[in-house]
N, C-alpha and C positions, 0 to 999 in steps of 0.2 A: 628374530622374533623372540619375545620372552613369554613366560607363562603368564596368563592373564590373572590379575588379582580379583577382578570382578566376575565371579561365576556364581551359578545357582547350585546349591547343595540340597539334595533331598535324601532323607534317611528312609529306608524301606526295612523296618524291623522284621517283618514276616519273612522276607527274603534274605535277611542278614547282610544287607549291603548299604553302602552310602554311595550315592550317584551324583555326578557333577556334570553341569552343562552350561550352555550359553543362554538358556531359558528353561522353563519348568517342564517342558514336554519330554518325557523319558526317552522314547525311541527316535525322536526327530531332532531334539535340541541337546540331548545329553551326549557327551563324548566318552566318558569313562565311569567306571564304578570300582569300588573296593569291596571285595567279598572276604569275610574273615573265616578262617578255618583253624583247627587246632594247631597244626604245625607250620602253616604258611598263610599267606593271603594271596588272593587273585586280584591283579590289576587288570580289569576287563575293559574292552573297547567295544562300544555298541556297533561301530562300523569298521572294526579292525581288519576285515577282509580286504578293504580298499586302501589300507595304510601301507606306506613304504616301510619295509622291515629288513634292511640289509644285514642286520645281525642275526636274523632268524629266531627272535625271541618269542614271537606270537604262536600260541597253541590254539587248536580248535579247528573244526571242519564245517561248522555251520555256514549258512548263507551270508551272515554279517558279523556275528560276534566272534571275537578272539580275546585271549587273555594271556597274561604272563604270570607264572607262579613265582612269588617272592618269599624266600625263606630267611633271608638275612638282609640287614640294612644296606650293606654295600651294593647289593644288586639294585635296590630301590633308588639309589643315588647315581646310578650309571648314566653315562651320556646317551646310551641307546634308549633307555627308558624315557629320559627327558625328550629325546627326539620323537618318540612315539606320541607322547602327550602333546607336544607342540603341533605335530601333524594332525592329531585328532581334533584339537581345538580349532585349528585353521579350517579343517574340513567342515566342522559344524557351523562356524561363522559364515563360511561361503554358502552353505546350504540355507541357513537362516536368513541371509540377506537376499537370497534368490539369484545369486551370481552363477 
């Protein structure tokens, strides 16, 4: 499976994030967001608690949300990050299609 080129991006200036999904609905169709901070960025997953994470990258203790702190480009390009994104996209596509 490859990363989908056709996605919906919504910028949320007040929250300081850009959000990505398979449709426009933030909490049901979006799979990830990028939150910008001074020294790093958070790559967050709206349904990260249900994602497979064999590398143990995901942080957070909430009911659904999880994130990965990224401070350098090498981490952003890792296979583990790509696997999380692919899993999150697949999850939202399944949810959106009603499967």
